[in-house]
ROTILUM-880258 format. One line per 5 residues: number of its first residue (from 1); their letters; for each residue y, z, x of N, C-alpha, C, CB. Coordinates in pm, whole numbers. Atoms other than C-alpha are relative to their C-alpha. Glycine has a CB too. Example, Ala and Ser with C-alpha at 12.3 -4.5 7.8 and 13.67 -1.06 7.14 Angstrom:
<sites>
1) AS) -119,0,89,-450,780,1230,120,0,90,3,125,-99; -119,-6,-82,-106,714,1367,109,73,-77,46,-142,41
</sites>
This chain:
<sites>
1) XXXXX) 13,132,-62,9148,11302,12361,134,-38,65,-44,-107,-105; -120,40,-72,9395,11170,12618,75,-110,-74,-37,-48,140; -84,106,57,9687,10962,12485,97,-49,105,76,51,-126; -99,63,-86,9889,10717,12694,106,-66,-87,-68,-104,96; -110,70,67,10229,10592,12580,31,-129,75,126,90,-9
6) XXXXX) -34,129,-59,10311,10227,12640,130,-50,-61,-115,-104,-23; -130,51,44,10671,10106,12618,6,-149,29,117,74,71; -14,145,-15,10715,9733,12557,146,-32,32,-46,-75,-129; -139,19,-45,11024,9626,12753,26,-141,50,34,99,108; -18,136,-49,10994,9251,12804,76,-92,-93,-130,-58,28
11) XXXXX) -66,84,99,11182,9128,12498,137,-49,45,15,75,-128; -126,63,-39,11490,8909,12516,120,40,-82,-14,-145,-5; -112,-41,84,11700,9048,12231,97,-112,-31,74,111,66; -86,119,10,11828,8698,12160,97,4,-118,-85,-123,-11; -89,-4,117,11982,8782,11822,125,84,25,-74,54,-120
16) XXXXX) -122,-72,-38,12233,9008,11998,76,-74,111,-34,142,46; -82,83,-87,12365,8721,12211,141,-5,-59,-62,-145,16; -4,21,-146,12614,8694,12378,0,128,82,121,-79,34; 4,-124,-77,12598,9063,12471,-135,15,71,27,122,-92; 134,-8,-57,12222,9056,12529,-31,-130,72,-106,29,-110
21) XXXXX) 27,119,-82,12130,8817,12812,-137,14,67,112,-19,107; 131,-1,-62,11813,8721,12997,-10,100,115,-34,-139,50; 4,-92,-114,11907,8929,13301,32,144,-39,97,-45,107; -22,-135,50,12002,9229,13084,-6,-1,-153,138,55,49; 16,3,146,11857,9216,12732,29,134,-65,-140,-44,-35
26) XXXXX) -57,-111,76,11940,9463,12460,-62,136,31,-14,-27,-147; 60,-130,-28,11690,9734,12560,66,70,118,-147,-16,27; -66,-59,-116,11896,9789,12877,149,24,-25,-18,-90,121; -141,-15,33,12230,9810,12695,27,133,-69,47,-115,-88; -39,-125,69,12410,10132,12585,73,-32,-129,89,89,92
31) XXXXX) -63,52,121,12474,10015,12230,63,108,-87,-102,-76,-81; -54,-107,84,12526,10345,12046,8,133,74,-85,15,-125; -2,-121,-81,12530,10593,12332,40,-40,141,-139,73,-1; -31,31,-140,12619,10622,12698,-126,-37,77,70,119,67; 126,41,-62,12250,10566,12775,-55,-121,-74,-102,117,-2
36) XXXXX) 56,122,59,12057,10244,12712,-112,34,-97,-52,-94,110; 107,-21,97,11797,10199,12441,-132,36,67,-19,-124,-85; 125,-33,-68,11509,10205,12690,5,141,59,-30,-102,109; -14,-137,-50,11645,10525,12844,-19,100,-114,137,20,66; 19,-87,116,11662,10681,12498,-146,5,-41,87,-47,-118
41) XXXXX) 142,4,35,11306,10567,12427,-82,87,96,-52,-145,3; 74,-77,-100,11176,10716,12752,24,150,-17,41,-44,142; -30,-142,15,11354,11048,12701,-59,55,-129,151,23,2; 62,-43,127,11230,11066,12341,-150,24,20,24,-106,-110; 145,-14,-22,10871,11014,12455,-31,112,98,-57,-132,52
46) XXXXX) 22,-112,-91,10913,11273,12730,-14,132,-75,114,9,100; 20,-119,82,10920,11528,12447,-145,13,-44,91,-3,-121; 141,1,41,10558,11429,12374,-96,-18,117,-23,-110,-100; 89,41,-107,10416,11298,12702,54,43,136,-20,-151,-3; -40,-15,-140,10418,11386,13069,39,-137,53,-116,63,85
51) XXXXX) -47,128,-54,10594,11120,13275,-115,-86,51,100,24,113; 111,77,-56,10266,11019,13440,-88,-63,-109,-85,89,88; 76,59,111,10124,10936,13094,80,-104,-77,-46,109,-94; -84,103,63,10407,10695,13004,-1,-123,91,146,52,-24; 2,127,-72,10375,10331,13108,99,-97,-64,-143,-61,2
56) XXXXX) -93,102,47,10623,10046,13078,-51,-135,45,145,26,52; 34,137,-38,10535,9678,13067,120,-89,-25,-124,-52,-78; -115,88,9,10807,9424,13135,-24,-120,90,131,74,39; 15,118,-84,10859,9091,13308,51,29,141,77,-120,-61; -37,-21,-140,10902,9062,13684,151,-1,20,-65,-106,87
61) XXXXX) -144,10,-22,11268,8963,13655,76,122,-53,54,-125,-66; -65,-121,51,11343,9289,13469,-56,126,65,-18,8,-151; 66,-115,-61,11132,9514,13691,98,91,72,-108,-46,96; -93,-83,-76,11411,9632,13921,99,70,-93,75,-84,103; -90,-62,97,11645,9695,13628,-70,117,-69,48,-105,-104
66) XXXXX) 78,-108,62,11369,9903,13467,-9,120,93,-142,-50,-38; 7,-110,-98,11324,10107,13786,134,72,11,-42,-54,138; -133,-60,-13,11699,10161,13811,33,90,-118,106,-110,14; -36,-75,119,11730,10282,13453,-97,113,-32,8,-94,-118; 100,-104,25,11411,10491,13449,-48,61,131,-119,-57,-80
71) XXXXX) 41,-58,-128,11406,10682,13778,-113,102,-16,118,66,68; 106,-97,23,11169,10936,13619,-136,-61,-26,35,87,-113; 128,68,23,10899,10675,13560,-73,-15,133,21,-140,-67; 74,20,-125,10628,10688,13830,-11,-148,34,-141,60,-11; -1,140,-42,10633,10367,14033,-126,-74,-43,16,-10,150
76) XXXXX) 127,63,36,10266,10299,13957,-12,-27,-149,-115,86,45; 8,14,145,10336,10314,13584,81,-116,-55,45,127,-65; -70,121,41,10540,9995,13576,-96,-118,12,129,-23,85; 91,114,5,10319,9703,13471,84,-125,-20,-108,15,-113; -86,118,3,10467,9360,13530,-74,-126,-44,62,-22,136
81) XXXXX) 44,135,34,10411,9026,13362,77,-99,88,23,-30,-153; -76,100,-76,10502,8718,13567,109,-63,-86,-93,-109,54; -96,50,99,10682,8599,13251,-54,42,-135,20,-157,9; 42,-46,132,10670,8681,12883,-91,-99,-71,120,26,-84; 88,80,87,10386,8555,12661,-23,71,-132,-134,-29,70
86) XXXXX) 1,-72,127,10458,8775,12357,-83,128,10,-55,-90,-111; 50,-137,-8,10325,9117,12267,-152,11,8,48,77,-117; 146,-9,-9,9952,9042,12230,-45,-8,146,-67,-112,-83; 34,11,-141,9931,8934,12594,47,124,76,62,-126,62; -54,-116,-72,10153,9220,12715,-83,125,-24,145,25,-43
91) XXXXX) 78,-120,32,9956,9490,12533,-141,-12,56,-5,22,-153; 133,20,-59,9624,9338,12642,0,25,149,-48,-141,-28; -10,-23,-144,9736,9337,13005,14,148,31,119,-78,58; -16,-144,-21,9850,9697,12982,-129,75,-29,113,55,-88; 124,-68,38,9524,9796,12814,-103,-3,113,-60,-64,-124
96) XXXXX) 100,4,-109,9307,9675,13102,46,85,119,-24,-145,45; -50,-90,-105,9534,9861,13348,-33,145,-33,152,-17,17; 29,-137,41,9490,10182,13148,-150,28,6,53,26,-141; 145,-18,-7,9115,10130,13119,-47,16,144,-71,-120,-65; 35,-12,-141,9104,10096,13495,31,139,56,74,-107,81
101) XXXXX) -38,-134,-45,9268,10438,13531,-92,108,-53,141,29,-41; 74,-105,68,9050,10632,13289,-129,-56,-56,85,65,-111; 130,47,48,8680,10580,13231,-30,50,-140,-110,43,96; 27,-58,132,8675,10807,12925,82,-71,-108,31,150,1; -73,54,114,8792,10709,12579,139,62,-5,-76,26,-132
106) XXXXX) -137,-50,14,9166,10743,12517,70,-73,-113,79,-16,132; -86,62,101,9433,10664,12260,117,-65,70,48,104,-107; -120,65,-51,9706,10414,12338,104,-1,-113,-30,-146,51; -111,-4,95,10042,10462,12163,105,-99,47,59,145,-12; -87,110,-39,10265,10154,12167,137,15,-66,-63,-136,-37
111) XXXXX) -137,-20,48,10645,10182,12135,90,-113,49,54,137,46; -105,91,-47,10914,9911,12143,107,78,77,65,-76,-119; -100,-66,-85,11187,9987,12397,140,-11,-55,-3,-58,138; -136,38,39,11484,9861,12197,36,43,-142,17,-148,12; -29,-48,135,11489,10061,11872,84,127,5,-130,24,-77
116) XXXXX) -83,-119,14,11728,10330,11755,-69,95,-98,144,-36,-48; 71,-97,83,11564,10645,11617,78,131,-2,-144,23,53; -59,-132,17,11729,10957,11478,-108,95,-53,124,-5,-97; 95,-100,49,11563,11274,11348,-120,11,92,-47,-35,-142; 107,-3,-100,11361,11323,11666,-116,89,-41,55,47,132
121) XXXXX) 108,-91,40,11168,11614,11521,-96,-69,-96,58,128,-66; 85,72,95,11041,11401,11232,-77,-112,71,85,-58,-114; 68,106,-75,10962,11116,11470,-117,56,81,100,-71,94; 105,-59,-81,10761,11342,11700,-116,47,-87,56,117,82; 106,-46,89,10570,11492,11409,-82,-117,-53,60,80,-118
126) XXXXX) 70,118,52,10485,11153,11258,-85,-65,109,99,-101,-57; 72,60,-111,10382,11019,11599,-123,82,37,92,-16,121; 113,-86,-33,10161,11318,11673,-110,-12,-105,45,146,11; 98,14,108,9993,11285,11333,-73,-134,10,70,12,-137; 62,132,-14,9931,10913,11389,-95,-2,120,108,-109,16
131) XXXXX) 88,-5,-117,9787,10981,11736,-128,77,-30,72,64,118; 118,-77,39,9553,11246,11594,-91,-82,-92,42,131,-69; 77,84,91,9447,11003,11321,-74,-108,78,92,-64,-105; 64,105,-80,9376,10728,11574,-118,54,78,100,-64,95; 106,-59,-81,9162,10966,11779,-129,22,-77,46,130,58
136) XXXXX) 119,-33,79,8923,11034,11490,-43,-113,-93,25,124,-82; 39,115,80,8902,10688,11334,-16,-122,91,104,-28,-113; 7,127,-72,8825,10333,11439,117,-90,-38,-133,-71,-30; -108,81,52,9150,10219,11283,116,-17,97,50,59,-125; -129,18,-65,9477,10085,11414,104,61,-93,31,-153,31
141) XXXXX) -89,-80,84,9743,10325,11286,144,-39,28,-22,151,24; -141,39,-15,10093,10186,11230,90,111,-53,28,-134,-75; -103,-88,56,10408,10390,11172,91,-85,-88,81,73,112; -91,69,90,10612,10281,10872,108,94,-49,-76,-58,-119; -108,-81,59,10939,10400,10718,45,-68,-129,120,17,100
146) XXXXX) -47,52,128,11086,10359,10371,115,-99,21,44,115,-92; -113,94,-10,11308,10049,10340,119,51,-80,-41,-141,-51; -123,-44,68,11669,10115,10241,80,-117,-55,86,80,96; -72,119,46,11778,9758,10169,-96,-119,9,130,-25,85; 86,118,-9,11624,9411,10118,28,-79,128,20,-91,-123
151) XXXXX) -24,56,-132,11614,9316,10487,-94,-117,28,-17,108,108; 81,119,-28,11496,8965,10580,-44,-11,145,76,-124,-39; 30,13,-143,11477,9025,10954,-107,96,49,124,22,78; 98,-100,-39,11207,9294,10951,-137,-32,-59,45,139,-44; 134,9,55,10832,9315,10896,-25,112,-99,-104,3,111
156) XXXXX) 32,-97,105,10684,9501,10600,-150,29,1,44,-52,-139; 139,-41,16,10360,9689,10535,-20,43,-145,-38,114,99; 38,-45,133,10205,9716,10190,-126,84,13,-23,-120,-98; 111,-93,-19,9967,10010,10157,-45,58,-133,40,113,96; 51,-73,115,9745,10186,9905,87,122,-23,-147,40,20
161) XXXXX) -88,-112,35,9936,10455,9721,-82,121,-45,98,-42,-111; 90,-106,43,9650,10704,9695,23,132,73,-141,-43,18; -25,-120,-78,9773,10954,9954,150,23,11,-65,-10,140; -144,-31,1,10111,11122,10013,84,-104,72,24,135,64; -89,97,-62,10398,10889,10087,74,61,117,99,-53,-103
166) XXXXX) -80,-65,-102,10593,11140,10293,-87,97,77,122,72,-62; 75,-92,-84,10442,11326,10586,56,140,-21,6,-41,150; -43,-135,29,10458,11692,10485,-69,98,94,-28,37,-146; 59,-102,-87,10385,12012,10672,-143,29,-42,83,130,-4; 139,-39,18,10018,12098,10709,-87,-110,-61,-6,122,-86
171) XXXXX) 82,112,44,9898,11753,10600,-96,-35,113,87,-123,-39; 98,36,-102,9579,11660,10782,17,-146,37,-144,28,-48; -12,141,-39,9560,11332,10976,-60,-96,-101,-65,-22,134; 66,91,95,9315,11177,10728,79,-8,-130,-143,46,-28; -80,3,122,9529,11278,10429,127,-82,17,34,141,-42
176) XXXXX) -129,65,-23,9840,11131,10589,-9,-151,4,61,50,127; 6,145,-19,9709,10780,10652,-30,-70,-132,-105,-36,104; 22,85,117,9711,10505,10391,-55,-134,46,131,-19,-82; 61,128,-35,9503,10190,10397,102,-112,-18,-126,-27,-86; -93,113,7,9709,9879,10472,-61,-111,-86,34,-54,142
181) XXXXX) 40,115,81,9684,9606,10209,38,-130,69,65,6,-138; -46,122,-65,9891,9348,10392,121,28,88,34,-108,-104; -122,4,-80,10149,9289,10662,78,-124,-41,-32,0,155; -84,114,35,10440,9062,10578,116,-7,98,51,10,-147; -104,17,-102,10678,8923,10841,122,-72,-56,-56,-77,119
186) XXXXX) -130,64,24,11046,8846,10779,2,-84,-128,38,-88,118; -1,73,127,11047,8754,10407,137,-60,-30,-41,93,-114; -130,47,47,11320,8553,10235,62,108,-86,-13,-135,-79; -73,-106,66,11580,8749,10043,-61,37,-136,146,-41,-19; 61,-29,130,11410,8715,9703,-126,84,17,-33,-129,-73
191) XXXXX) 122,-76,-25,11081,8841,9845,33,140,49,-89,-72,101; -40,-130,-50,11255,9123,10031,47,91,-114,111,-15,104; -43,-78,117,11416,9236,9704,-121,46,-80,95,-83,-91; 123,-37,72,11075,9230,9535,-76,110,73,-91,-123,-17; 65,-104,-80,10926,9435,9821,68,135,-22,1,-36,150
196) XXXXX) -76,-124,14,11204,9693,9789,-21,61,-139,150,-26,23; 12,-49,137,11172,9719,9411,-142,46,-34,42,-107,-96; 139,-33,31,10792,9744,9417,-33,144,35,-94,-94,74; 24,-138,-38,10799,10079,9593,-123,24,85,-9,81,-120; 122,-23,-79,10474,10022,9782,3,-74,134,-123,-44,-78
201) XXXXX) -17,63,-132,10614,9845,10091,81,92,91,70,-138,-14; -73,-72,-103,10729,10013,10411,49,-99,104,-88,109,64; -38,79,-117,10921,9872,10702,-99,27,112,144,33,45; 89,-12,-115,10695,9807,11000,85,28,123,-86,-129,20; -82,-37,-115,10848,9990,11297,-46,-65,130,0,150,16
206) XXXXX) 55,55,-124,10628,9810,11550,-65,104,89,108,-69,77; 66,-109,-72,10494,10148,11666,-141,13,-55,79,136,-12; 137,-20,50,10116,10185,11648,-84,75,101,-64,-133,-32; 90,-84,-78,9830,10396,11778,-143,-47,-25,17,151,-38; 140,38,15,9464,10314,11842,-80,53,118,-16,-154,-12
211) XXXXX) 88,-27,-112,9169,10428,12046,-19,-129,77,-136,58,-48; 9,119,-84,9132,10190,12338,-119,-86,-39,-12,40,147; 119,77,36,8780,10089,12235,18,-73,-132,-123,92,-7; -24,64,130,8890,10016,11876,94,-118,15,57,100,-100; -94,110,-20,9183,9806,11993,-68,-116,72,123,49,81
216) XXXXX) 70,105,-74,8963,9616,12238,-95,-78,-91,-77,61,117; 90,69,94,8712,9537,11960,79,-99,-85,-73,102,-91; -82,93,77,8995,9382,11760,41,-120,84,124,71,-53; -27,113,-88,9092,9172,12060,-122,-92,8,38,49,142; 121,81,-11,8731,9056,12093,-25,-82,-127,-121,89,28
221) XXXXX) 26,70,125,8712,8962,11726,107,-104,-32,-9,100,-113; -107,85,48,9052,8807,11666,73,-78,109,99,83,-75; -65,70,-111,9180,8705,12011,-100,-20,115,125,78,48; 101,16,-105,8868,8601,12205,51,-78,121,-122,-69,-56; -57,74,-113,9072,8359,12417,80,93,91,89,-116,-50
226) XXXXX) -70,-101,-80,9289,8651,12529,-101,83,80,85,92,-90; 101,-85,-66,8978,8856,12609,-58,-70,122,-113,36,-99; 54,76,-113,8844,8580,12833,92,12,123,-18,-149,-38; -96,-10,-110,9162,8590,13044,9,143,51,140,-49,-45; -13,-140,-38,9184,8969,13041,-121,47,81,16,87,-124
231) XXXXX) 120,-37,-76,8825,9008,13162,5,-58,141,-126,-48,-73; -16,59,-133,8900,8770,13447,97,84,83,51,-144,-12; -98,-80,-73,9206,8974,13543,-55,137,37,126,16,-83; 60,-130,-28,9008,9297,13521,-75,1,133,-93,41,-112; 79,8,-123,8789,9179,13807,86,6,125,-83,-128,0
236) XXXXX) -90,6,-116,9095,9149,14032,92,121,10,83,-126,-6; -86,-117,-5,9266,9480,13950,-26,80,127,-21,88,-123; 11,-77,-123,9336,9675,14267,-35,-80,123,-100,106,-19; 35,85,-113,9258,9378,14489,119,-85,43,-120,-90,-35; -108,85,-51,9478,9155,14704,14,-129,-80,-24,-34,146
241) XXXXX) -1,125,76,9389,8864,14476,66,13,-137,-141,-49,-18; -47,-22,137,9536,9023,14163,128,-77,-31,23,148,-24; -131,59,29,9898,8900,14187,-9,-151,-15,99,36,109; 12,146,7,9806,8537,14255,-80,-42,-123,-67,-55,127; 82,33,117,9539,8537,13985,80,19,-129,-127,87,-4
246) XXXXX) -83,-25,118,9778,8691,13733,97,-114,-25,78,132,16; -97,108,15,10040,8427,13796,-69,-132,-36,82,-17,128; 71,126,23,9782,8148,13788,-50,-11,-145,-118,-11,96; 64,8,132,9620,8242,13455,90,42,-115,-123,85,-1; -77,-60,109,9903,8402,13259,49,-103,-101,117,75,57
251) XXXXX) -46,104,93,10026,8075,13111,-109,-42,-97,49,-121,77; 110,37,90,9683,8033,12953,0,84,-128,-132,16,72; -13,-77,123,9768,8307,12702,77,-79,-104,69,134,28; -80,50,112,9873,8174,12365,111,101,-26,-88,-22,-129; -111,-89,29,10214,8315,12283,-10,44,-146,138,-69,27
256) XXXXX) 15,-53,136,10135,8531,11981,29,149,2,-141,-28,-57; -32,-142,8,10248,8873,11867,-124,79,-38,114,26,-102; 110,-87,40,10016,9168,11818,-10,8,-152,19,141,60; 1,-5,147,10119,9164,11451,-78,-117,-57,143,0,-54; 71,118,48,10004,8806,11391,-143,-6,53,76,-127,40
261) XXXXX) 129,17,-63,9715,8820,11634,-105,98,-45,14,10,144; 97,-104,33,9553,9147,11529,34,76,-128,-10,98,114; -31,-93,109,9739,9372,11283,-20,-62,-138,143,48,14; 12,64,130,9749,9120,10998,-145,-34,-36,83,-126,-4; 139,41,23,9377,9039,11038,-97,117,-1,-41,-99,105
266) XXXXX) 93,-112,-13,9222,9376,11116,-32,59,-137,59,109,92; 44,-58,127,9019,9524,10831,14,152,-1,-145,-38,-28; -10,-146,-11,9076,9878,10955,139,42,45,-106,55,97; -138,-37,-31,9455,9900,10967,48,105,-100,93,-124,-2; -53,-107,83,9624,10212,10834,146,23,37,-83,131,18
271) XXXXX) -140,-29,-27,9981,10336,10810,27,147,-29,93,-91,-84; -55,-134,23,10141,10677,10844,149,-17,-23,-29,98,122; -142,15,32,10481,10700,10679,82,111,64,21,-1,-151; -90,-95,-62,10753,10867,10881,126,17,-80,33,-43,140; -125,-29,72,11072,11025,10750,122,-10,92,-7,139,-62
276) XXXXX) -111,10,-94,11286,10956,11058,85,-124,-28,-53,-4,143; -89,115,13,11587,10724,11056,-30,-98,113,151,44,4; 47,100,-97,11499,10399,11231,73,-131,-22,-153,-21,-12; -52,138,4,11655,10063,11316,-50,-74,121,156,-2,-6; 43,79,-116,11522,9784,11535,116,-76,62,-110,-99,-41
281) XXXXX) -120,65,-56,11880,9662,11599,-27,-148,27,45,71,131; 49,136,-21,11748,9312,11548,110,-105,-1,-100,-35,-106; -106,100,11,12084,9142,11489,135,71,-8,-21,-92,-123; -134,-57,17,12459,9190,11467,18,56,-141,108,-107,28; -3,-62,133,12402,9260,11097,-44,145,8,-91,-78,-97
286) XXXXX) 47,-138,-18,12206,9570,11202,107,85,66,-129,2,83; -106,-74,-68,12486,9672,11435,112,36,-99,56,-82,117; -103,-26,99,12736,9639,11150,-42,111,-96,32,-128,-78; 48,-99,97,12521,9844,10912,5,142,56,-141,-34,-42; 6,-132,-62,12499,10132,11161,135,49,50,-98,-1,112
291) XXXXX) -129,-36,-59,12856,10127,11289,89,75,-101,73,-125,50; -100,-64,87,13127,10361,11149,98,-104,-53,76,113,76; -86,101,64,13351,10172,10906,126,64,-55,-75,-71,-113; -126,-48,57,13707,10201,10782,-2,-19,-152,120,-74,63; -9,7,147,13828,10198,10421,-27,-139,-55,136,46,-45
296) XXXXX) 27,138,44,13789,9818,10407,-138,-46,43,106,-95,55; 137,30,-44,13428,9835,10531,-1,-88,124,-77,-68,-111; -2,69,-129,13524,9700,10872,-49,92,111,142,-51,32; 38,-72,-121,13373,9805,11204,59,-75,118,-156,13,12; -69,63,-112,13591,9731,11506,-35,72,131,154,0,-22
301) XXXXX) 17,-54,-135,13517,9779,11877,89,-80,94,-149,-5,46; -89,69,-92,13769,9699,12149,136,-25,-62,-61,-130,44; -135,32,45,14116,9550,12103,-5,-96,-118,84,-60,116; 7,81,122,14126,9425,11743,122,29,-86,-131,29,-79; -108,-11,98,14421,9359,11513,-44,-76,-124,136,-57,57
306) XXXXX) 51,62,123,14326,9289,11152,100,19,-114,-137,60,-39; -90,-2,114,14549,9200,10857,-74,-58,-120,131,-79,29; 69,43,121,14387,9182,10513,-141,-52,33,81,-108,-73; 137,33,-41,14033,9178,10655,-94,105,-58,-13,-7,156; 96,-96,55,13727,9336,10495,-143,-41,33,17,12,-153
311) XXXXX) 145,21,-12,13350,9375,10536,-36,-79,125,-52,-74,-124; 19,79,-122,13357,9252,10895,-32,90,120,126,-84,29; 33,-67,-126,13219,9350,11236,65,-80,112,-157,13,22; -72,69,-106,13448,9264,11526,-16,80,129,152,-18,-36; 21,-66,-128,13360,9345,11887,65,-82,109,-152,20,28
316) XXXXX) -69,67,-109,13587,9259,12178,-24,76,130,151,-11,-29; 20,-61,-132,13502,9322,12544,117,-25,93,-128,-52,63; -103,39,-97,13782,9140,12727,134,-33,-65,-47,-117,81; -123,51,59,14037,8984,12492,35,75,-128,-14,-149,-30; -42,-50,129,14241,9107,12201,-35,-104,-106,153,33,0
321) XXXXX) 36,89,109,14107,8957,11877,88,33,-120,-152,13,-37; -85,-18,118,14346,8907,11583,-56,-83,-115,148,-40,31; 52,70,117,14230,8815,11234,93,24,-118,-144,47,-34; -88,-8,116,14427,8744,10917,-70,-64,-120,137,-70,28; 50,51,129,14303,8703,10557,-141,-60,10,96,-106,-53
326) XXXXX) 140,43,-5,13929,8675,10631,-89,117,-42,-40,-51,143; 97,-101,44,13625,8860,10498,-139,-40,47,4,17,-154; 143,23,-22,13254,8896,10571,-28,-76,129,-59,-77,-117; 20,68,-128,13269,8795,10937,-66,92,102,133,-51,54; 42,-65,-123,13087,8890,11253,62,-79,115,-157,6,12
331) XXXXX) -64,63,-115,13289,8817,11568,-32,87,122,156,-15,-21; 35,-74,-122,13157,8918,11911,48,-82,119,-155,27,9; -58,67,-117,13347,8833,12230,-43,72,127,154,-5,-10; 29,-51,-133,13226,8876,12586,83,-81,100,-153,-8,33; -84,64,-102,13372,8756,12917,-10,-152,-4,-40,49,138
336) XXXXX) 18,145,-8,13226,8406,12888,-45,-65,-129,-98,-32,107; 50,59,124,13127,8355,12525,59,72,-121,-154,6,-4; -49,-53,127,13237,8407,12166,-91,-52,-110,150,-41,-25; 81,42,113,13015,8403,11859,69,45,-129,-145,58,9; -59,-28,130,13143,8387,11501,-99,-45,-106,139,-72,-19
341) XXXXX) 90,39,108,12921,8393,11193,31,84,-123,-149,16,42; -16,-76,123,12909,8515,10837,-80,129,10,-45,-82,-121; 72,-125,10,12817,8878,10789,-121,-21,-91,93,114,-54; 123,24,73,12456,8875,10671,-81,-116,55,31,-26,-143; 70,114,-62,12363,8572,10884,-19,22,150,78,-130,-25
346) XXXXX) 14,-30,-141,12330,8749,11217,-131,-45,61,16,146,22; 129,46,-51,11964,8650,11247,10,-142,55,-105,7,-110; -10,141,-40,12077,8289,11289,60,-19,138,84,-74,-101; -52,11,-137,12239,8366,11626,-110,-48,95,57,136,48; 112,47,-81,11892,8300,11769,3,-152,17,-132,43,-62
351) XXXXX) -5,146,-8,11948,7931,11693,96,-47,110,42,-60,-136; -92,33,-109,12241,7928,11936,-73,12,133,125,92,-2; 75,-20,-123,12018,8069,12211,-103,-111,19,-68,137,1; 97,110,-9,11751,7810,12130,67,-129,44,-69,-21,-136; -76,118,-39,12015,7537,12160,36,4,149,127,-12,-84
356) XXXXX) -37,-14,-142,12135,7670,12497,-120,-24,90,60,139,26; 120,23,-81,11778,7669,12626,-39,-147,1,-116,84,-53; 35,143,5,11713,7315,12508,93,-80,89,7,-53,-144; -99,71,-80,12031,7200,12681,6,51,144,137,12,-64; 7,-58,-135,11945,7409,12990,136,51,48,-54,-103,99
361) XXXXX) -131,-59,-31,12283,7582,12975,-24,143,48,98,-3,-126; 52,-127,-49,12147,7864,13190,110,102,28,-81,-23,126; -109,-93,-30,12486,8013,13279,34,87,-120,123,-76,45; -33,-76,120,12519,8130,12919,-120,77,-54,53,-93,-107; 120,-72,44,12167,8271,12888,-16,132,76,-124,-88,18
</sites>
């Protein structure tokens, strides 16, 4: 059965402000390599898919940046939203485009564009197994990985423990999948510790696989208001009226994620556990955890002078930063902004971005 890969590239990466901005969010930044996260995602998927089978959905204002960074992506494979309305709308829009291309049944594989993944061989194996599982079931198959710490900024998946936890060689698709008990989004620290200690929770990577017909049935059951808009748009695909209709009706989508809208409600959700190293780089805390550290558990980038400093992440782009007798800090400096917060509170940087939007301080967004 044919499988299409869909890369979600419309996110804002607000928790990595001030480095991540509206005109160049984190998926377009070279955070741990000379290539950007979306470039790494595309090249990783090229090990599994032909370029013509990879699609990217992003907002209109990021379309040219996407083309510039992904010259190997066929021009017709860039799907544009007039503006972001969260992942349920984005995936639904992409789904009707794919259905318009292929009359036969197919599997859609959805990948965030802004995650860091090591152990490519393990990732490819887990992804292939999940795609094979999706092709022979009516389920939505998520990829999960073992949590390594009580993280409050990530989603979790609790699953039945009746089948192997780790994907092993020669495991069949049906043997590899586990029935999802529940999805849990961004727990508090006490709950995250309980999840970690329980042993039956995985981190939700945001990667999932489903047959197009199975995914569409879930939209019809749980997001009927989305389906109404999507069916209207379907009638205009390939016509001169499409662009105007898209812009006119897109605001009618409720802003909801695929996790809240479908995954948490679907009765046929399954998870395949991968063994690859994964991070969603959701905050400066994540950046600190992944960065090389010195003997005092500091991670420095740029011109930094530190005296009696420990457990801190300091990043300077333009100015020299000097610190004396401080601990547990995150300090990030760019040309026009400086953010300082406690290490472990990087998720709260989003509140700064929310404030800037309320005050319409667009120069800093």
